[in-house]
N, C-alpha and C positions, 0 to 999 in steps of 0.2 A: 333226909325225908325222902320217902317210900313213893320210887318208880320204877315198880315189879308192871311186866305184861298183863292188861286185865281179859282175857280170856269170854269173858260173860261179851265185855262191849262191842265183842264181833255181830251181836243182834243188833245195834244199836246204830252199831257205824251202816252196816247193810242198810238200814230203813230211815240214815240221815242223807245214804249215796242216793237213793232211788227211790225213795219218795217224797222228797224233796223237805220233809220238815221243818225246814229249820230256814227260811226264806232270807232272813239276810246272812247267811253262809252262802247261800247260791248269788243274791244280790250282787258281794264281793268278790266271786268267785270274775268278773266281768272284767274288772280292771286290774290291769298289767303294770309295770315299768319297765325303759330300756334304759340301758348304760352305752351309749358311744363311747366309741375312744379315737382320739384323731390327731395327726401331727401336721403340725406347718411347718414351713420358712426351711426344710434340712435338717430338722430337729429329731426324726423319727428312723425309723432303722430301715424304710425306702427312702430312694430318691426323689427330690424335691419337686415338682411340677408346677410350675404357679396354676395351671388349669385343677385340677389336681387341692390345690388349696383356695382355687376359686370353689370347685365341689362341696368341697367339708363347708365352707361360711356357707354355701348357700341354704346346706342340707341341718344347719343350726339354727335356722329361720326358721327353715320350713317344718321340719318335723315338731316342735313345739306345739306348734297350727295344727299340725295334723293328729297330733295327739288331743288336745284341748278339745275337737271337733268329734274326737271317734274316742273316747272316755280312757284315755293311759297319760302314762308318763313320760315325758322325754329328757332323762338329762345325759348332757356328756363332759368328758374331760379329758388336759391332754398331759393328764400324771397319769401313765403306763403303770406306774409301779402298782394304783390301786387294786394290777390284778390278782397281787402277793395278801389283799389283804382279804379273806372271805366275810368278814361281818360286811364290808360296803358291797363283795360284790354279788353274797347270794340273797341281797335284797331285789336283786334286778332279776328277772325271769328270762332277759331280753340282753344279749352283746351282744353288739353292735359294731365293727371296724368297717371306718371308713375309705382311707384310705395309707393306711401302714397295718402292721405286724406287732409280735410283743418283744424286744428284749429277748435272747437268751435266759436268763433270768427270771424271764417271765411264761414263759412259754407248759412247762408242766401247768402253773395254775390253770393257766387257761386251758389246755387238757382236759382235767380236773371236770369242772366247770362241765362242757361237750361233755363227756361221757356221761356225768352222774346225771343229764337230762336238762339238762339250759338250754336255752332257743338261744340260735346261735347266729348271723344274718354279716356277710359281704360281698366288700363291694369291689372291684376293677384290682384296682394296681396291690389291693391285700392278698394277691395271689398271686403276683410276679413274684420271676425267679430267671431273671439271665442269667444266665451259662455264667461263672465266673462272676459273674456280681459280689463286691462284700458286701453291699449293702442285704440282700440273703443272707445269713448265713443257714446252715443244713439244716434243716428240720424237716423227716422224712413224713411225720408222723400229719404234720400240718399240708404238707406240699403235694404226697404223695397219694393218702389215704382217707382224709378230710374232706381235701375238695377233689383229689384225684386226677387232677390232668398233667401232673408230674413238668416236668420242665415247660417252660416258655418256650413257643416259640419265634414266634412274631408277632405283628400290630398293625391296620391300618393310619393313614393318615389320606389327607386331613380329617378331622371329626367328622365324621354326617350321622345321619340317618339313614336305617335301613327297614325292610322288614321282616318284620319276625315269625316266624311259625310257631301255631301253636301243637305243646308235641302231645298236651291232655288235656284237654276242656272240661272237664270232671274234678282234680286236684283241686286241691282246699286252697294251693296261689293264681291257679288261672281258671276257676271254674267259671261258667260265664261266655269266658272269651272268645271271641272271634275267632278263625281260626287261621288265619293271618292278621298282624298289626302294622302298624308303622309307630318305630321305635324313638325312642328320644335319641338326641343326636351325643355322641360319645367315639374318642376314637377304642377297639376295638383289640383283642387280644388272645391269640389262639396256642392250646400247650398239645404238650408230645402224643402222650398216651388221646386214645380212642376211650373218650368215655361208653359209646352204647356197648363197650365190652366187657364193661362192667358190671356186677349184675347189682349192687351194694346204690349204683345211681338212677337218679329218675332226670333224666331231662327234660324239662318243662320247656324250654323256649328253643328255638334257632335259627337262624340264618335260613328264611325260605331266598327256595332261586328265587322269583321276585325282586329279590333285592340286591341282586351285583347287578353292578360291580361293590364291589363297599370299601369306597375312601376314590381320593383323587388324585392320590398322587400316584404312575402308571407303578412304582416302585416300590411300592406299599401299597397296592390292592387286595383283595382277594375281588377273584370272577368265578369262581365256580368249589366246587368245593361242600363240606359240610362243617360246620360250625358253630356249636355249642354256644348259647349265651345264658341262660340261669337253668339254674338243676339245682338238687337236692342230693346230697348223701345219707340213705333210707335207715342207717346203719346210726343216726344222730337226729338231732330236732333241729335242722342246720335247714339254709340256700347261702344257693354264693348267685353273687349279677354281674354279668358282665361288665354293664358299664359307670361309669365313673369319673366322669371328666369335661370338664363345656370343653366348649372350645373356644378360643384364645388368641387375641390381639397382645401379641408377648411383650409388643415394645409400650404397649401405654398398658399391660394388666390389665386390659378390662374382658370379659366373661363378650362372648358373641353369643351365646346360645346356654338355656337354665334346663340341669334336668329334671326340676320339679314343675319341668311346664304343659309335663307330657300328661293325660289324665288317666292314659293305661299304662301307661310306669308308675304313676301314686293308687292306682288298685292294686295294680300286682302286689306290689310293696306294702299296700297297708292290710291285704289279704294275706301276706303273709304274718303280720306283726298277729294279726288276730291269730292267726293257727297255733305260733311258735305260744303268744304270750296268753291264751284264753285258756282251760284245762277240757283235755279232751273230753268228749261225751262221756257217759257213765255206760250207755248202750258198750263202750269197747272197752274205756276203760276200765270198769269196774266190772265185771264178768262174771257171770255165775261159777265156775270154771275155779274163780280166786278162790270160793269160801273150799274148794273141796283142802280136806285134811288126807296128806300122804308120810309115810313113814319113810326114811328117820328124821323124827321129828325138828323143826327149826328150838335154834336155841338162841334171843335175846336178852343182851347185857348191855346197860344204859351206861356208860362210862361219861364222860365233863371234857365235852359238851354233845360229845355221840351217840352210838352204836357201832356196839360191834355186834357178829351174829356169827352163830358158828349152825355145821350140821352132821353129824355122831354119821362119820364112815363113810360122807363126799367133802373130796375135795374138792370140784371143780361145779362150780354152782354161779345162776350168776342173780340180782339181787334190783329190786324195782325197787321205789319206797314214796309213795302218798302222802300227802295230808288231806284233811277230811273236804277240801276245796274241790281236790283231785288235781294237784300240783305236782308235776313228780317234780319229789324234790333231792332223791339218792336214784343212779342207778349205775350200775355197777359188772361186774365177777370177780367171783376169787378161784384161784387158780391152788389156795395148798389148806383149805375147812376153814377161813375166814375171814368176812366182808367187815373192811371198818367205812363209817362215813368222817373216819379224821374229823377235820379240825370245824366240821361242819355243824355249825350252828342247829344245835334239835331243842326246841323250847316248848311249852305244855301243849298239850294237844292230844287226842287222835292220831292214829299213823296206819297204813293199813299195807305190811311189808310181802312184796313175792316171793318165792325162792325157785328157779325152774334147773332143772336139770335132769340128767339122762334114767336115775334112780329115781325119777319121782316128783315133783312139786309138790309146793305146800304156800297158805297165807295162814296171815295172822293180823288179829286188828289189837293197837295196840293203844293203854290210856297211859300220856307221861304226865305225872302232879309237879 
């Protein structure tokens, strides 16, 4: 099978993307798929809490309905080993963690998915790493780089709603939000690192001064200070949300609050899903700069099942690969002169490959038969 790059397709790809000639492709771009991973009854990495179980069960009822109303697909699984199944994982544009995080032998697959541009959302205990807790094995990239919070410090109690300050009302996640709104009920976490000092972190919501005190137990309440609640890491397509713990009557195992009854919170997460699940706008994703060819030339080789990319004389370069609909399907960096998509399935069709380095950028359109 002949699957060589066809550079003449560059003009065709440009017309498809910019002029919207193929209306079928344009319509298909609005739909995306979400896969949620969750654990209950103490079967996961994180310590079990019936309030977390309640939240996950509630979410697995809520999100399919939200998806049906907003043209996206929501699936869920308690089988975390599926993270290592590329054919399964890469059919989804967004991975969601509801109440847990991967075991050590699944962590590399998660990191690869996120670093390749996959959408990622995590809630509450998914970022919990209490000192010395064997439920949270060391994973510096996840806790210190991705979430950037570092070590867990404390939590509020009992679960309550609070007032949240919206730090940016122009961001796709919080666009049009009021400057302050009343949150959903939750137990709230704090971390060691000051996220305001991290240039990669964009804090979207924090506790507003009017929200103090947070908690009803004097020994576990916040009465002042700065507490981020929702943020993104701008190096990735991700969002972390601090909430995900229903108020519970533990003696009867009955939920006393529902997270997905708060309209503003629903809007925040729906905005996040649409941001992560939909192709970026053509004005930013397919800019004219992408089509400027500069030396040294990028060489693309077809492997089974993916691609390898080489730039003569350049060891350090970044790679981004989009399909015709504008979906980012692979993203990463080479430090040795070669980039491989590994076991990522690259099917038939058109692709735009962009390489950036300090010695020059290059883009090529590729047709795979």
